[in-house]
All heavy atoms as an XYZ file, in Angstrom:
920
protein
N     176.947    116.474     68.921
C     176.815    117.137     70.198
C     178.050    116.898     71.058
O     178.503    117.801     71.739
C     175.537    116.653     70.881
C     175.277    117.298     72.181
S     174.649    118.958     71.944
C     174.034    119.273     73.535
N     178.624    115.712     70.978
C     179.803    115.395     71.772
C     180.955    116.331     71.409
O     181.668    116.802     72.283
C     180.230    113.924     71.535
O     179.122    113.092     71.836
C     181.400    113.548     72.406
N     181.118    116.608     70.125
C     182.185    117.497     69.675
C     181.988    118.901     70.227
O     182.942    119.571     70.610
C     182.249    117.545     68.137
C     182.705    116.258     67.503
C     181.579    115.244     67.306
O     180.402    115.557     67.593
O     181.872    114.131     66.859
N     180.751    119.377     70.271
C     180.466    120.712     70.796
C     180.814    120.762     72.274
O     181.450    121.718     72.738
C     178.996    121.112     70.559
C     178.676    122.427     71.245
C     178.702    121.191     69.070
N     180.423    119.753     73.033
C     180.754    119.704     74.467
C     182.266    119.651     74.682
O     182.778    120.246     75.621
C     180.096    118.500     75.140
C     178.671    118.790     75.564
O     178.351    119.974     75.801
O     177.875    117.836     75.646
N     182.950    118.949     73.810
C     184.395    118.852     73.930
C     185.042    120.227     73.687
O     185.954    120.623     74.398
C     184.935    117.843     72.909
C     186.438    117.631     72.983
S     187.013    116.389     71.807
C     186.810    117.259     70.266
N     184.534    120.976     72.705
C     185.108    122.278     72.385
C     184.689    123.370     73.352
O     185.467    124.263     73.669
C     184.727    122.670     70.957
C     185.294    121.781     69.851
C     184.677    122.141     68.509
C     186.812    121.920     69.798
N     183.437    123.304     73.784
C     182.912    124.342     74.682
C     181.865    123.717     75.597
O     180.664    123.746     75.292
C     182.326    125.484     73.866
S     181.897    126.913     74.863
N     182.305    123.139     76.714
C     181.371    122.461     77.617
C     180.215    123.369     78.047
O     180.396    124.560     78.284
C     182.242    122.091     78.821
C     183.635    122.070     78.286
C     183.675    123.118     77.209
N     179.023    122.791     78.086
C     177.847    123.511     78.544
C     177.114    124.281     77.449
O     176.105    124.917     77.706
N     177.619    124.220     76.217
C     176.974    124.939     75.123
C     175.649    124.268     74.776
O     175.575    123.052     74.626
C     177.875    124.956     73.869
O     179.091    125.612     74.201
C     177.205    125.653     72.720
N     174.615    125.073     74.689
C     173.299    124.554     74.321
C     173.050    124.880     72.852
O     173.083    126.042     72.444
C     172.215    125.190     75.187
C     170.846    124.604     74.930
C     169.824    125.135     75.918
C     168.549    124.366     75.769
N     167.476    124.935     75.135
N     172.832    123.853     72.055
C     172.561    124.047     70.638
C     171.094    124.423     70.426
O     170.211    123.883     71.086
C     172.865    122.770     69.856
C     174.330    122.346     69.824
C     174.475    121.008     69.111
C     175.170    123.403     69.144
N     170.827    125.340     69.486
C     169.437    125.692     69.207
C     168.713    124.550     68.496
O     169.335    123.707     67.851
C     169.548    126.913     68.302
C     170.903    126.829     67.699
C     171.768    126.101     68.674
N     167.411    124.562     68.611
C     166.584    123.577     67.928
C     166.736    123.761     66.415
O     166.810    124.890     65.932
C     165.121    123.792     68.347
C     164.219    122.734     67.774
O     163.717    122.942     66.652
O     164.023    121.711     68.443
N     166.783    122.671     65.637
C     166.923    122.793     64.183
C     165.844    123.658     63.521
O     166.116    124.358     62.544
C     166.843    121.347     63.689
C     167.295    120.532     64.853
C     166.816    121.278     66.073
N     164.618    123.638     64.061
C     163.569    124.467     63.463
C     163.850    125.952     63.705
O     163.522    126.790     62.862
C     162.172    124.104     64.014
O     162.179    124.223     65.441
C     161.776    122.693     63.620
N     164.479    126.277     64.811
C     164.862    127.662     65.085
C     165.919    128.120     64.092
O     165.828    129.209     63.519
C     165.400    127.812     66.523
O     164.393    127.395     67.445
C     165.829    129.232     66.821
N     166.904    127.281     63.871
C     167.963    127.608     62.920
C     167.369    127.774     61.517
O     167.664    128.741     60.808
C     169.065    126.531     62.920
C     170.087    126.790     61.818
C     169.748    126.469     64.275
N     166.505    126.859     61.109
C     165.877    126.928     59.791
C     165.070    128.217     59.636
O     165.179    128.914     58.623
C     164.973    125.712     59.585
O     164.305    125.801     58.352
N     164.281    128.538     60.641
C     163.466    129.761     60.599
C     164.350    130.996     60.498
O     164.109    131.896     59.702
C     162.582    129.847     61.841
C     161.659    131.085     61.826
C     161.088    131.422     63.187
N     162.183    131.815     64.070
C     162.332    131.369     65.314
N     161.476    130.530     65.833
N     163.339    131.767     66.061
N     165.401    131.046     61.307
C     166.292    132.206     61.313
C     167.012    132.368     59.970
O     167.164    133.482     59.466
C     167.305    132.101     62.452
C     166.663    132.282     63.823
O     165.459    132.659     63.888
O     167.355    132.043     64.830
N     167.455    131.265     59.392
C     168.126    131.324     58.086
C     167.157    131.826     57.018
O     167.516    132.657     56.180
C     168.723    129.950     57.708
C     169.152    129.914     56.250
C     169.894    129.618     58.618
N     165.925    131.357     57.048
C     164.924    131.814     56.069
C     164.637    133.306     56.235
O     164.514    134.034     55.244
C     163.644    130.997     56.202
C     163.797    129.579     55.700
C     162.542    128.745     55.913
O     161.450    129.273     56.011
N     162.717    127.438     55.972
N     164.533    133.780     57.467
C     164.304    135.203     57.709
C     165.481    136.048     57.216
O     165.293    137.094     56.591
C     164.053    135.471     59.192
C     162.703    135.011     59.735
C     162.645    135.147     61.253
C     161.568    135.794     59.090
N     166.697    135.593     57.492
C     167.885    136.297     57.011
C     167.897    136.350     55.484
O     168.183    137.394     54.893
C     169.152    135.595     57.501
C     169.600    135.917     58.904
C     170.719    134.981     59.343
C     170.048    137.363     58.996
N     167.591    135.231     54.852
C     167.550    135.159     53.389
C     166.558    136.184     52.831
O     166.869    136.926     51.900
C     167.176    133.744     52.948
C     166.917    133.615     51.477
C     167.965    133.484     50.576
C     165.614    133.634     50.985
C     167.720    133.382     49.221
C     165.368    133.538     49.635
C     166.419    133.408     48.753
O     166.175    133.319     47.408
N     165.377    136.238     53.406
C     164.350    137.167     52.922
C     164.794    138.621     53.072
O     164.620    139.432     52.156
C     163.035    136.937     53.668
C     162.378    135.625     53.323
C     161.228    135.281     54.269
O     160.905    136.039     55.177
N     160.621    134.126     54.044
N     165.378    138.960     54.204
C     165.806    140.342     54.441
C     166.994    140.726     53.566
O     167.039    141.822     53.011
C     166.121    140.565     55.924
C     164.895    140.518     56.808
C     163.818    141.506     56.387
O     164.134    142.690     56.145
O     162.648    141.093     56.295
N     167.962    139.829     53.442
C     169.130    140.120     52.604
C     168.727    140.203     51.140
O     169.247    141.029     50.388
C     170.244    139.074     52.845
C     170.811    139.284     54.258
C     171.340    139.184     51.801
C     171.760    138.212     54.723
N     167.768    139.372     50.719
C     167.278    139.424     49.338
C     166.702    140.801     49.014
O     166.905    141.329     47.915
C     166.212    138.353     49.093
O     166.775    137.074     49.184
N     166.002    141.398     49.966
C     165.456    142.745     49.765
C     166.583    143.752     49.548
O     166.489    144.626     48.685
C     164.606    143.168     50.961
C     163.324    142.393     51.123
C     162.616    142.819     52.399
C     161.452    141.916     52.725
N     160.833    142.261     54.021
N     167.646    143.626     50.325
C     168.793    144.528     50.187
C     169.475    144.352     48.835
O     169.876    145.332     48.198
C     169.801    144.287     51.312
S     169.182    144.693     52.947
N     169.617    143.111     48.399
C     170.223    142.835     47.092
C     169.376    143.443     45.980
O     169.903    144.077     45.060
C     170.415    141.310     46.882
C     170.809    140.988     45.449
C     171.456    140.770     47.859
N     168.064    143.277     46.053
C     167.153    143.865     45.055
C     167.346    145.370     44.982
O     167.463    145.943     43.890
C     165.700    143.566     45.408
S     165.201    141.874     45.167
N     167.373    146.015     46.132
C     167.514    147.473     46.171
C     168.867    147.912     45.621
O     168.963    148.889     44.887
C     167.324    147.978     47.601
C     167.195    149.473     47.698
C     165.976    149.996     46.935
O     164.899    149.424     46.982
N     166.167    151.069     46.200
N     169.908    147.181     45.956
C     171.259    147.520     45.481
C     171.296    147.523     43.958
O     171.764    148.484     43.347
C     172.284    146.533     46.041
C     173.666    146.744     45.471
C     174.494    147.714     46.003
C     174.118    145.991     44.396
C     175.757    147.929     45.476
C     175.373    146.198     43.857
C     176.197    147.168     44.400
O     177.444    147.375     43.864
N     170.792    146.453     43.346
C     170.857    146.363     41.883
C     169.868    147.306     41.214
O     170.116    147.785     40.107
C     170.697    144.921     41.412
C     171.942    144.124     41.635
C     172.017    143.219     42.674
C     173.053    144.322     40.851
C     173.177    142.505     42.909
C     174.227    143.616     41.074
C     174.289    142.709     42.105
N     168.787    147.611     41.883
C     167.837    148.587     41.349
C     168.525    149.954     41.243
O     168.349    150.680     40.272
C     166.610    148.675     42.251
C     165.545    149.612     41.762
C     164.349    149.592     42.694
C     163.246    150.495     42.184
N     162.096    150.510     43.093
N     169.324    150.297     42.239
C     170.026    151.573     42.261
C     171.298    151.573     41.414
O     171.779    152.637     41.040
C     170.382    151.969     43.696
C     169.149    152.235     44.533
O     168.103    152.608     44.020
N     169.263    152.022     45.831
N     171.842    150.402     41.123
C     173.090    150.309     40.364
C     172.911    150.860     38.953
O     173.683    151.679     38.489
C     173.583    148.863     40.326
C     174.906    148.609     39.606
C     176.047    149.292     40.349
C     175.163    147.112     39.508
N     171.893    150.380     38.253
C     171.567    150.910     36.938
C     172.507    150.545     35.806
O     172.323    151.001     34.690
N     173.543    149.750     36.053
C     174.435    149.345     34.965
C     174.235    147.865     34.641
O     173.569    147.142     35.374
C     175.893    149.613     35.341
O     176.282    148.808     36.428
N     174.831    147.447     33.533
C     174.669    146.066     33.072
C     175.293    145.075     34.054
O     176.292    145.366     34.713
C     175.296    145.899     31.701
N     174.675    143.900     34.137
C     175.229    142.802     34.925
C     175.348    141.587     34.025
O     174.698    141.489     32.990
C     174.357    142.471     36.161
C     172.931    142.122     35.741
C     174.384    143.600     37.163
C     172.044    141.691     36.889
N     176.197    140.689     34.405
C     176.418    139.468     33.652
C     176.141    138.286     34.570
O     176.373    138.370     35.771
C     177.849    139.419     33.123
C     178.243    140.663     32.399
N     177.822    140.937     31.127
C     178.980    141.729     32.796
C     178.294    142.116     30.752
N     178.999    142.615     31.756
N     175.655    137.201     33.991
C     175.373    135.996     34.767
C     176.326    134.881     34.377
O     176.634    134.718     33.196
C     173.960    135.479     34.495
C     172.768    136.316     34.883
C     171.483    135.569     34.552
C     172.797    136.652     36.344
N     176.738    134.115     35.348
C     177.421    132.846     35.115
C     176.530    131.800     35.767
O     176.157    131.925     36.931
C     178.808    132.846     35.739
N     176.149    130.797     34.997
C     175.220    129.779     35.474
C     175.913    128.422     35.373
O     176.514    128.101     34.353
C     173.931    129.775     34.617
C     172.947    128.749     35.129
C     173.303    131.158     34.602
N     175.825    127.644     36.445
C     176.479    126.339     36.460
C     175.603    125.335     37.174
O     174.970    125.648     38.178
C     177.827    126.452     37.167
C     178.711    125.231     36.954
O     178.392    124.393     36.084
O     179.732    125.115     37.645
N     175.566    124.135     36.650
C     174.824    123.045     37.279
C     175.743    122.209     38.136
O     176.948    122.130     37.900
N     175.163    121.588     39.145
C     175.928    120.764     40.066
C     175.053    119.625     40.547
O     173.884    119.821     40.862
C     176.393    121.626     41.242
C     177.201    120.911     42.260
C     178.483    120.482     42.148
C     176.776    120.553     43.578
N     178.893    119.886     43.310
C     177.852    119.907     44.207
C     175.588    120.700     44.289
C     177.787    119.421     45.493
C     175.528    120.217     45.582
C     176.620    119.589     46.172
N     175.618    118.431     40.597
C     174.896    117.265     41.088
C     175.539    116.799     42.389
O     176.742    116.531     42.429
C     174.924    116.117     40.057
O     174.380    116.588     38.832
C     174.128    114.923     40.542
N     174.745    116.726     43.434
C     175.232    116.254     44.730
C     175.363    114.733     44.692
O     174.693    114.068     43.901
C     174.259    116.678     45.828
N     176.203    114.201     45.566
C     176.369    112.750     45.614
C     175.056    111.995     45.841
O     174.932    110.847     45.439
C     177.323    112.528     46.784
C     178.069    113.812     46.922
C     177.108    114.886     46.483
N     174.079    112.627     46.451
C     172.798    111.968     46.689
C     171.844    112.174     45.506
O     170.645    112.026     45.633
C     172.138    112.479     47.992
C     171.956    113.996     47.946
C     172.930    112.044     49.207
C     171.109    114.557     49.057
N     172.397    112.547     44.387
C     171.700    112.780     43.117
C     170.739    113.970     43.133
O     169.824    114.039     42.331
C     170.961    111.532     42.594
O     169.899    111.212     43.479
C     171.895    110.374     42.402
N     170.948    114.909     44.030
C     170.184    116.157     43.988
C     170.849    117.065     42.961
O     172.071    117.124     42.864
C     170.172    116.818     45.359
N     170.036    117.762     42.177
C     170.550    118.648     41.143
C     170.376    120.094     41.580
O     169.327    120.477     42.100
C     169.796    118.420     39.834
C     169.819    116.998     39.281
C     168.858    116.879     38.105
C     171.219    116.626     38.860
N     171.397    120.911     41.343
C     171.359    122.314     41.721
C     171.808    123.182     40.558
O     172.572    122.755     39.696
C     172.265    122.580     42.927
C     171.821    121.894     44.169
C     172.322    120.645     44.506
C     170.887    122.481     45.009
C     171.909    120.000     45.662
C     170.463    121.852     46.164
C     170.974    120.603     46.490
N     171.353    124.424     40.576
C     171.745    125.412     39.582
C     172.259    126.628     40.336
O     171.537    127.236     41.123
C     170.537    125.797     38.719
C     170.803    126.766     37.584
C     171.683    126.099     36.523
C     169.491    127.212     36.967
N     173.527    126.956     40.113
C     174.115    128.133     40.737
C     174.008    129.319     39.793
O     174.319    129.201     38.613
N     173.557    130.453     40.306
C     173.440    131.674     39.510
C     174.341    132.723     40.150
O     174.122    133.134     41.289
C     171.977    132.179     39.450
C     171.878    133.453     38.633
C     171.057    131.098     38.892
N     175.371    133.132     39.401
C     176.355    134.092     39.887
C     176.223    135.386     39.094
O     176.088    135.356     37.870
C     177.789    133.527     39.729
C     178.833    134.548     40.155
C     177.945    132.235     40.522
N     176.246    136.520     39.784
C     176.207    137.834     39.137
C     177.605    138.419     39.106
O     178.353    138.306     40.077
C     175.324    138.804     39.914
C     173.834    138.567     39.949
C     173.158    139.712     40.688
C     173.261    138.438     38.566
N     177.934    139.066     37.981
C     179.207    139.755     37.829
C     178.889    141.150     37.297
O     178.118    141.292     36.346
C     180.129    139.007     36.847
C     180.331    137.566     37.330
C     181.469    139.719     36.703
C     180.396    136.558     36.253
N     179.471    142.166     37.900
C     179.224    143.530     37.450
C     180.423    144.406     37.783
O     181.299    144.031     38.559
C     177.958    144.087     38.085
C     178.056    144.421     39.529
C     178.270    145.661     40.071
C     177.978    143.517     40.638
N     178.319    145.577     41.441
C     178.131    144.270     41.814
C     177.779    142.137     40.753
C     178.117    143.700     43.077
C     177.754    141.574     42.003
C     177.919    142.340     43.151
N     180.454    145.559     37.165
C     181.512    146.522     37.396
C     180.915    147.769     38.039
O     179.857    148.246     37.634
C     182.180    146.896     36.066
O     183.135    147.904     36.270
N     181.616    148.274     39.039
C     181.180    149.496     39.699
C     182.415    150.284     40.117
O     183.300    149.739     40.771
C     180.312    149.173     40.921
C     179.782    150.391     41.608
C     178.912    150.060     42.804
O     179.103    148.996     43.420
O     178.050    150.868     43.120
N     182.475    151.520     39.696
C     183.599    152.408     40.015
C     184.929    151.777     39.637
O     185.904    151.844     40.395
C     183.570    152.781     41.496
C     182.336    153.560     41.892
C     182.333    153.880     43.366
C     181.031    154.590     43.731
N     180.881    154.771     45.164
N     184.966    151.124     38.476
C     186.206    150.549     37.974
C     186.612    149.225     38.593
O     187.672    148.692     38.263
N     185.803    148.680     39.469
C     186.110    147.389     40.090
C     185.087    146.347     39.673
O     183.896    146.645     39.573
C     186.111    147.509     41.615
C     187.266    148.290     42.171
C     187.317    148.205     43.695
O     187.089    147.107     44.247
O     187.579    149.243     44.312
N     185.554    145.122     39.452
C     184.659    144.015     39.107
C     184.254    143.304     40.386
O     185.086    143.017     41.253
C     185.342    143.038     38.129
C     185.610    143.754     36.815
C     184.476    141.800     37.912
C     186.362    142.941     35.800
N     182.950    143.055     40.504
C     182.390    142.385     41.679
C     181.638    141.135     41.229
O     181.185    141.055     40.092
C     181.405    143.314     42.406
C     182.004    144.603     42.826
N     182.699    144.747     43.997
C     182.021    145.822     42.221
C     183.112    145.997     44.111
N     182.713    146.672     43.043
N     181.480    140.198     42.141
C     180.669    139.006     41.855
C     180.068    138.474     43.154
O     180.654    138.624     44.226
C     181.489    137.923     41.143
C     182.605    137.382     41.980
N     183.803    138.016     42.097
C     182.691    136.284     42.746
C     184.598    137.324     42.902
N     183.941    136.264     43.313
N     178.876    137.906     43.016
C     178.212    137.274     44.159
C     177.457    136.039     43.662
O     177.074    135.975     42.492
C     177.196    138.198     44.882
C     176.084    138.647     43.934
C     177.867    139.366     45.535
C     174.896    139.282     44.638
N     177.275    135.094     44.547
C     176.358    133.988     44.261
C     174.973    134.515     44.588
O     174.673    134.827     45.741
C     176.682    132.752     45.109
C     178.090    132.252     44.781
C     175.632    131.659     44.868
C     178.588    131.173     45.719
N     174.147    134.665     43.563
C     172.812    135.217     43.770
C     171.862    134.158     44.297
O     171.116    134.391     45.240
C     172.279    135.805     42.464
C     170.922    136.477     42.546
C     170.980    137.708     43.441
C     170.430    136.854     41.161
N     171.867    132.992     43.673
C     170.962    131.909     44.077
C     171.637    130.566     43.859
O     172.507    130.412     43.005
C     169.674    131.924     43.246
C     168.676    132.967     43.635
C     167.979    132.694     44.959
O     167.964    131.545     45.434
O     167.449    133.652     45.510
N     171.189    129.604     44.622
C     171.584    128.205     44.479
C     170.271    127.433     44.464
O     169.704    127.137     45.507
C     172.477    127.803     45.656
C     173.274    126.569     45.420
C     174.199    126.502     44.395
C     173.117    125.475     46.233
C     174.958    125.365     44.188
C     173.857    124.327     46.046
C     174.785    124.273     45.017
N     169.761    127.181     43.265
C     168.412    126.642     43.077
C     168.455    125.118     43.016
O     169.226    124.542     42.247
C     167.800    127.175     41.756
C     166.395    126.641     41.550
C     167.825    128.692     41.727
N     167.617    124.483     43.808
C     167.494    123.023     43.711
C     166.540    122.704     42.565
O     165.395    123.152     42.543
C     166.957    122.410     44.992
C     166.936    120.898     44.887
C     166.775    120.231     46.199
N     166.918    118.801     45.996
C     166.962    117.941     46.944
N     166.894    118.334     48.188
N     167.072    116.658     46.682
N     167.038    121.951     41.588
C     166.231    121.590     40.423
C     165.334    120.418     40.776
O     165.772    119.453     41.402
C     167.131    121.251     39.235
C     168.077    122.378     38.803
C     169.019    121.891     37.702
C     167.303    123.591     38.353
N     164.081    120.505     40.354
C     163.097    119.500     40.743
C     162.731    118.534     39.633
O     161.990    117.602     39.859
C     161.841    120.207     41.257
C     162.130    121.014     42.499
C     160.916    121.728     43.006
C     161.302    122.440     44.279
N     160.649    123.646     44.525
N     163.244    118.800     38.429
C     162.969    117.872     37.331
C     164.147    117.865     36.370
O     165.114    118.591     36.570
C     161.660    118.237     36.626
C     161.576    119.633     36.066
C     160.182    119.885     35.512
C     160.083    121.271     34.893
N     158.758    121.529     34.355
N     164.058    117.052     35.345
C     165.135    116.910     34.367
C     165.542    118.282     33.841
O     164.701    119.105     33.493
C     164.673    116.011     33.222
C     165.767    115.689     32.246
C     165.277    114.722     31.193
C     166.383    114.468     30.189
N     165.963    113.605     29.121
N     166.836    118.525     33.791
C     167.307    119.853     33.417
C     167.463    120.014     31.896
O     168.538    119.958     31.341
C     168.592    120.228     34.158
C     169.690    119.227     34.094
N     169.685    118.074     34.829
C     170.823    119.218     33.388
C     170.777    117.387     34.576
N     171.493    118.055     33.711
N     166.322    120.247     31.273
C     166.303    120.573     29.840
C     166.637    122.062     29.693
O     166.570    122.831     30.663
C     164.915    120.323     29.242
O     163.972    121.207     29.878
C     164.468    118.878     29.432
N     166.965    122.473     28.490
C     167.241    123.879     28.230
C     166.069    124.762     28.610
O     166.235    125.832     29.202
N     164.871    124.327     28.285
C     163.665    125.093     28.595
C     163.494    125.253     30.105
O     163.229    126.352     30.598
C     162.431    124.393     27.994
C     161.108    125.077     28.299
C     160.952    126.410     27.596
O     161.441    126.592     26.490
N     160.285    127.340     28.246
N     163.669    124.153     30.840
C     163.498    124.199     32.296
C     164.560    125.096     32.940
O     164.253    125.902     33.829
C     163.559    122.786     32.880
C     163.460    122.730     34.382
C     162.356    123.255     35.046
C     164.464    122.155     35.145
C     162.260    123.222     36.428
C     164.377    122.109     36.525
C     163.279    122.642     37.164
O     163.187    122.600     38.536
N     165.818    124.982     32.495
C     166.866    125.824     33.056
C     166.607    127.298     32.760
O     166.798    128.156     33.619
C     168.233    125.405     32.511
C     168.706    124.011     32.920
C     170.017    123.675     32.230
C     168.837    123.892     34.427
N     166.141    127.591     31.551
C     165.811    128.976     31.193
C     164.696    129.507     32.082
O     164.745    130.662     32.531
C     165.416    129.058     29.722
N     163.709    128.682     32.366
C     162.610    129.089     33.254
C     163.126    129.362     34.666
O     162.713    130.337     35.305
C     161.521    128.015     33.282
C     160.748    127.898     31.987
C     159.851    126.672     31.935
O     159.784    125.909     32.933
O     159.232    126.456     30.874
N     164.014    128.509     35.154
C     164.581    128.700     36.500
C     165.366    130.006     36.572
O     165.229    130.773     37.534
C     165.486    127.525     36.875
S     164.607    125.981     37.182
N     166.182    130.262     35.562
C     166.972    131.492     35.530
C     166.047    132.704     35.450
O     166.228    133.696     36.164
C     167.972    131.472     34.360
C     169.018    130.379     34.594
C     168.640    132.836     34.185
C     169.860    130.041     33.371
N     165.030    132.620     34.593
C     164.070    133.725     34.462
C     163.354    133.986     35.785
O     163.135    135.145     36.161
C     163.067    133.419     33.353
N     163.004    132.923     36.508
C     162.344    133.078     37.808
C     163.240    133.813     38.807
O     162.779    134.676     39.554
C     161.944    131.717     38.379
C     160.775    131.083     37.648
O     160.090    131.780     36.870
O     160.551    129.870     37.855
N     164.531    133.459     38.810
C     165.478    134.122     39.708
C     165.587    135.607     39.354
O     165.510    136.473     40.222
C     166.871    133.445     39.648
C     167.923    134.287     40.353
C     166.819    132.048     40.252
N     165.731    135.897     38.068
C     165.869    137.292     37.629
C     164.613    138.092     37.943
O     164.682    139.247     38.364
C     166.189    137.349     36.141
C     167.523    136.724     35.724
C     167.672    136.734     34.220
C     168.687    137.420     36.406
N     163.462    137.460     37.761
C     162.192    138.123     38.061
C     162.067    138.388     39.566
O     161.646    139.469     39.986
C     161.028    137.267     37.572
C     159.671    137.899     37.777
C     158.567    137.015     37.236
C     157.209    137.630     37.484
N     156.126    136.757     37.037
N     162.438    137.409     40.363
C     162.366    137.532     41.821
C     163.171    138.737     42.309
O     162.732    139.470     43.188
C     162.877    136.249     42.466
S     162.966    136.296     44.258
N     164.341    138.952     41.728
C     165.203    140.053     42.141
C     164.956    141.337     41.339
O     165.552    142.373     41.628
C     166.676    139.651     42.039
C     167.092    138.730     43.151
C     166.987    137.348     43.015
C     167.563    139.225     44.349
C     167.353    136.493     44.043
C     167.934    138.386     45.388
C     167.826    137.024     45.222
O     168.186    136.191     46.247
N     164.119    141.250     40.312
C     163.800    142.430     39.512
C     164.967    142.963     38.715
O     165.098    144.175     38.520
N     165.832    142.060     38.228
C     167.041    142.514     37.539
C     167.154    142.026     36.098
O     168.181    142.233     35.459
C     168.311    142.102     38.314
C     168.360    140.581     38.510
C     168.390    142.828     39.650
C     169.634    140.077     39.133
N     166.110    141.418     35.573
C     166.178    140.866     34.212
C     166.582    141.926     33.188
O     167.346    141.645     32.265
C     164.846    140.233     33.827
N     166.105    143.136     33.367
C     166.396    144.203     32.404
C     167.859    144.658     32.439
O     168.330    145.316     31.519
C     165.478    145.404     32.663
C     165.709    146.063     33.980
N     165.318    145.482     35.172
C     166.310    147.228     34.295
C     165.669    146.277     36.168
N     166.265    147.346     35.664
N     168.608    144.286     33.461
C     170.017    144.671     33.570
C     170.972    143.653     32.966
O     172.142    143.940     32.771
C     170.394    144.875     35.048
C     169.662    145.988     35.804
C     170.052    145.954     37.275
C     169.951    147.339     35.189
N     170.475    142.443     32.662
C     171.354    141.364     32.195
C     171.851    141.657     30.786
O     171.078    141.925     29.872
C     170.635    139.999     32.237
C     171.504    138.918     31.618
C     170.279    139.640     33.670
N     173.177    141.590     30.641
C     173.810    141.845     29.348
C     174.298    140.542     28.716
O     174.103    140.323     27.537
C     174.970    142.825     29.536
C     175.643    143.226     28.274
N     175.022    143.989     27.313
C     176.876    142.961     27.807
C     175.844    144.179     26.306
N     176.986    143.563     26.587
N     174.941    139.683     29.489
C     175.499    138.428     28.988
C     175.182    137.312     29.991
O     175.259    137.518     31.194
C     177.033    138.511     28.823
C     177.400    139.524     27.747
C     177.622    137.144     28.496
C     178.874    139.777     27.637
N     174.850    136.134     29.466
C     174.677    134.946     30.301
C     175.696    133.910     29.833
O     175.681    133.515     28.669
C     173.252    134.360     30.214
C     172.227    135.386     30.698
C     173.163    133.068     31.020
C     170.790    134.927     30.558
N     176.548    133.486     30.721
C     177.556    132.467     30.429
C     177.110    131.177     31.110
O     176.994    131.137     32.336
C     178.938    132.881     30.973
C     179.975    131.809     30.903
C     180.389    131.487     29.475
O     180.625    132.374     28.693
N     180.456    130.216     29.156
N     176.827    130.155     30.332
C     176.409    128.877     30.897
C     177.615    127.956     30.925
O     178.220    127.680     29.891
C     175.255    128.246     30.071
C     174.858    126.911     30.666
C     174.082    129.203     30.007
N     177.970    127.504     32.122
C     179.071    126.573     32.281
C     178.542    125.163     32.090
O     177.369    124.955     31.856
C     179.706    126.790     33.651
C     180.120    128.250     33.929
C     180.555    128.428     35.364
C     181.206    128.689     32.974
N     179.379    124.170     32.220
C     178.971    122.785     32.014
C     177.812    122.412     32.916
O     177.896    122.552     34.132
C     180.139    121.831     32.285
O     181.242    122.246     31.491
C     179.770    120.408     31.952
N     176.727    121.954     32.316
C     175.556    121.524     33.085
C     175.267    120.079     32.741
O     175.303    119.664     31.649
C     174.339    122.407     32.787
C     174.633    123.823     33.265
C     173.096    121.849     33.459
C     173.500    124.797     33.116
């Protein structure tokens, strides 16, 4: 808070629950747009999947989409999933399948590239 006052005196920071709620609402609305975009795209997409361990020993799985449209290659981070148990091949496959199902894009996946996990 001291740093904020130093940069812009009188600034009132929002309550953390407000920020959390707003971020969740944005995520839900943007997810709908992403679903619709890929539903209308109709071409193959590729996944790059990578695991990451935070210093506090939290495990995450990043799911990146790569696709071509009008001769240009595009990519986005689709999800950053917090893993809740030991990351076996079966568990990671289930997590990836859940993400694809959530966005309704499993039928578009052509290649899955798994990076070091």
